[in-house]
N, C-alpha and C positions, 0 to 999 in steps of 0.2 A: 259397367265395366264390374263380374265375376272374377273374385280371387282366386286363385289356385288352389288355395288350402279351402275351401267354400267346397271347391267343384268336388274335390276329391274324396269328402266328408260329407257330400251331398246328392253324390253323383244320380244316382237312380230316384229320389225322388227331383232332380233337377228335373231333368230328362224326362219326365213323368209330367209335370207340372210348364215346360216349351211348349209338350204336346202343345196345350193350349192354343199356343199364335200358331199350331200347324208347322212345325220345326224341329226334325228328329236333329237331333245333339247327340246321339249314343254316339255318333265318327269321332267329330268334331271335339269330343270331351276326349275319345281315346287316347287324341292328337295332341290336347291338348298335356294330358298325363305322361303319355311318349315324350314328350319335348319336353317337358319338368324335369322329368330325370335320367337326360341327357345334358340340362343342363344344373342339378345337383350334381352327379357323377363326375363332370368336367372342371366346374366350380371345386369339388375334390378335390380331382387333381391335381389343380391348376396351389388348390392349397397349400397342400403336402409339396408342389414341384419347389414356391415358394418357400417354402416353410426349411425348408432340403438346403437352398444355396444360400440362407440366412445364419443356418449355423455353420455350414464353410466357410461363410465369410468370418466367420466371428473364428474358425478352428485357424481362419490362412494367420488371422491377424494373431494368433497367438503360437503361431507356428514361426512371424516374420521376429515376432520378439523372443526365440528361443534362439536365434538362428539359423532357423531350418530350409536354406529359398526353398531347397532340391522340393524339397515339399510342399510347400506353400506355393511354386509353379505350378502343380499335378494334383491341384487340391483348386487354383484357378483357372486351369483349363476348365478344368469339371463343372465350375461354374460360371463359365460362356457355355457353357452345350445347357445347362440348367436352365442361363435366358433365355436362347433361342427356343428354348421349350414353353419356358413360361410365353415367351411372347405368343407363338403360335394357339399353346393354351386358352388365353386369352383370346386373340383374334376369333379363336373358333366359340368361344363362350355369349361373345357380344354377338355372335351371326343367331346362334341360337336367342338370345334373352329376346331379338327381333323379331324370331321367327314364332314366342311364344307369345308375345304382346300383338304379334298382328294377326293370331287365330284368337285370343282373346278378345279383342277388337268386333271380331266377327258372328261373335255371340249377343241378344241381346234379351235385353232385365228379362230375372223368373217374375211371370205373374204374382200378384197376389193371390190369398187364397178364395177371394171373392171374387174377381175374373171370371165370369160365366164364358164356357167356350164356343169356340165358334168358325168362321171362317170369315165373314164381313160385315158393312156397319145394318146389315141385314137380319142380324143377330144378337147385335148389341139390346141390352136390357133399360123399357125405362122403368127411370124408377120415381120418377113424381114429376107430377104435369100441374099446372096451375093458368090461369086466367083463361076466358072465353076471349074464343073467335071472333074477330065483327061479324058483321052480314053487310055486303060491302055495294055500296050501290051500285044499280045495272050500269054498265060502263068502268068500271072502278078499273085502273091503270097498275101496273104492274112498275117500279121505281124507277127503271130506267126510260118511260116515257112521262112518267112526272116530273122525272128531274131534267128533258129538253122543255114540256109544257110550260114548265116554273122558272127557266132558267137558273138555275141553278148545278147542276153540276154539266160541264161539256164532257162528250168522252170522245166525238169526232179531236176537240183538238188537241189530248191528250191520248190520240194518236198521232196527231200531225208531227205535235214536240218532240215524243218519244219511241209510242209506240200501241198497241191494242193491250190496254192492261192497266193505262197510266194516264187518271182522267185527273179535271182537271176543275176542280171547286171555286161554285162561281157567287158571290153577294152573300146571301143566306143562304146557302152552302157551306160554304166558307167560311161563316160564324157559326154555323150550326153546328159545323165538326169539333171547330177551334173548343163551344163549349160542353159537348161530351168532351175533350180530354179533359178541360175543369172541371169540369163536373164527376169526374172515375178519380183522377188521382184527390179533390176531396175528400172523393170517400175513403179512399186508400190511407190516406193522413190521417183523416180522422175515427180511424180503425187501429193505429200503430204503426202505421209498416211508414218507414221513413223514404223519402224522397230522393232520386240520381236521376241527375242523366251524365247518358255514358254518351262514349263512341259509338256513330253506325257503320264501324267497320272491327272486325277480329284479325288478330294474326292466327295460325291455323293451329299452336298449341290450347287458344281458346274456342277453336269448333270443336281441337277431340276434343276438350276437359268435360264440356256440356252433350254429347255421343254428336253433334251434327255429322263430324265427319266420325270412321267413312261412308257411313247408312247414307245422307242426304248430299254429298261432292256434289251427283250432276241437279240435285236443284237449291242450292246458292250460286249466287252472282261475286266474281273471281275479279277479282284487279290485278293481273298478268303479274307487273310491273314489279311491282309493290307488294305482293305475295299475302295479300289481304281480301279479303271474303267482305261481302256486303251482311252484315246482320237479319235472320231471320223472324227474327225477334227478341226482344228486350233479351228475354231473359238468358241468351247466349252470354251478351256483357255484364251482365249484373250479379249474373252466378258466378262468372270468372273473377271478379272482384275478391273471391275465397281463397280461389286457386293456390294450393300448395298453402295455407293458413294451416294455425294449432292456435286453436280456439277454446279461451279456459270454456268451461263447465257453465258458471255464473255469465255470461253472455248469451246465454240460448237463451229462447229461440233469436233467433238474426231477422227482423219482418224489412223487406224492401219492394219499390214500388216505386218507377217509372215509365215516362211516355217516347215513345221512339219511330219514326218511320219501319214498316218491315217490306225484310225487298225478299220478293220470291222465282226462281223461274217456272214454277209452275207447270213445268217436260212434260205436254201429252196429253195436258186439259185443254178438251174443245168439242163446241158444241150447247146450246140449249142451259143447262144447268152453269155456264159461267159465262153468260149475259147481265150486263151490266156492272152490279157493285158482288157482283156470286163471288166472284174470281181474282180476283188483282194481283200484277206486281209486282205495284208499293202500295203498302194503305198503315193507316195509321194502327194503334195500339200500344193500351197501356196494360201494363204485365205489372203481378205480384209475384214476387219471390218469399221462400221465408226457410232456414237454414237449423233444423231443427235439431233437439237431441234424442237416436232410434227412441226409445220409450214416447214421443208424444207425438210423433209427426204423424200417426193417424187420426188423433181427437184435432190436431190442425190443419187436417183434409178437409175435414169435415167442417169445419170452421171455417175456413176457403169457399168449400161448398155457399157457407149459406150468406158469405156475405155475398156471392156475386148474385141469390139471390133476391139478397132484399135490395139491389142495386132497380134485376131486373122488373121488383113489383115496387120499384117508385117509376118508375123507367114507362109498367101499365101496359106491358108487351105481354101476352102470351107466350109463353117457355116448355118447354121440357127439358128435362137433367135422363142422360141416357148413361148406361154403366158398360162401359165398351167392355166386347167380348176379344179373347185373345186372336185373333186375324183381323182386327179395326186397330188392335193395343199398339201408344208410340213403341217404336225399337228401344229407347229409353227410360219405359215408363213399367213403373211395379202395376201400378192404379190408375186408372181414366175417367174423369165424370163428364161427358159433354153438355155442354148446354144448348139449348136449338127453341129462335124465335121461330112461329110459324108468318110466312108469308104471306096474306091471305091472297094477294091479289094470281101470287103467282103457284097456291094453292102445295102448298109443299112447308117443310122443313130448312132453316138455316141454321146451319151452325155457327157461334157468334161467341162461344171460350169451350176452354179445355182445362181442369184441373187436374194435375196429376202430382202424385206421391211416383217420385224415382227413388225411392230406401237410399243407402251405401251404393247405386250404382254408378250416380253424378260421381259422390263425392270421391271417388277409389278412381278414377281415373284423373281429377282434380288434386290430387291426397291436398282433401278439405279433410284436416281430425278438431275432433275434442277435448281438453285433459275433464276425465270423469271424476267425479268425485270422492273414487280411486287412487287419482293421478294416474290413471292405466288413458293412453291417448287410443283414439279410435273413432272409425269416421264416422262424422257424421249424417243426415239423412238429408236430401232435396230436395222441399219441392217446388210446381211455382203453377202459377193460374191465369188466363186474360180476364181482365178486368176493367176493361173489354177491349177483344175486336170493334173499331168502329164500320167496316162497310157494313157488314150484311144485320147491326142495329137500323143504320141510319134506316138500309131497307125497308128494314122491319117498322120503322114510323113512316116513314113518307108513303109507304104502302097499308098500317093499318089503321092509321090516320089519315089514311083521306077523308076528302066529301065533299061535293058538287062544287064547293068556293074555296078550295082549298087545303093544303096540310095543317092539323093542329099540334100545334107542340105541345109536347108533354109536360108539364104541371112542372116536373121538379126543372126541369133544364130553363126551364124563361127565364129567369134571372140570368142565367148565366150568357143568354143569346141577345134578351132583350126585345124580344117578342114572342109572338106567341101561335105565329100564323102566317104563311106561307102563301099566297093568292099571285 
């Protein structure tokens, strides 16, 4: 969330930058600044009223001490009116503050200068590519057919139990899932990330804190009676561990990782591109989260990108990295790199990770600060990345590693799953 002072001081620059998102902020900024002026004016009136009431209270005390009850009674009547006025002003102030907050919640993060302008994913910039796309034998199958052929994922059974988008992994498919989770977590902890097991549901404050609300409200599963949300990613509970915290600068950076199932309604997603594991309502993901000093956050982002690259290199999957354009950039992100694995059988790229720097956008919502070297309280920078999301990685392994006789398991996963072939 942007701060009002930043909007006031950088209004024209922010309006220009947000045009990369195809977002016209001019009128909204005017509303924000007008609401803030109303807030300031009302606060000044309230402060003056309270100050006058406090002075009169002191004067009333002095008059009573001097035996001047009649004069004291007149002032008491005046203080009563001032109390009514202060209550009205306070109610007005709270209404204005709520209005201002709601306006600020609707403004997306300001894109970093590196973000290219663009309307959709077609305008994203490819910045890196590695790995040869394998030439499959005639009759190669997409992963949903391979899953059925080798009896490792049952989409129909998941549909029976819950509905579409909730697959059941079985046998070697389940073991391969568990193997990837363990491998990803081991890679992350070896890189200095501390592992956490976190709740799979969060309260409204947590969802607002990381920016899922109000932007993604319709995409989250909601437990009505308890007013809780099923998490769309481990980023939400992990980052919220630091909500309303004031960290010493010596504790930065903070590196966290965690595995969770993720729940997404994916409303409006239909067609061939969502078949099989391409898009699910429940899936497994290992996440990395960093709390950084603002001076170091973009170096940290580069480190996170290199970390995910190393994992994909070890999996020996063909992949590319895209710098997202303004039109495809997430609401909370200042800069995002997407990783995509090539699905040979589908002849298309599948997104398997997003690595993002949110700068102070989430920290402002979270009131996540650190005390810098000069003793000043400052907003931290937050970053997160998928390391990795399992469904499309599994789809890439099944399709790219298929042979006429079965699926060859990437060497790095063999010690984790206990087999090197699915047949």
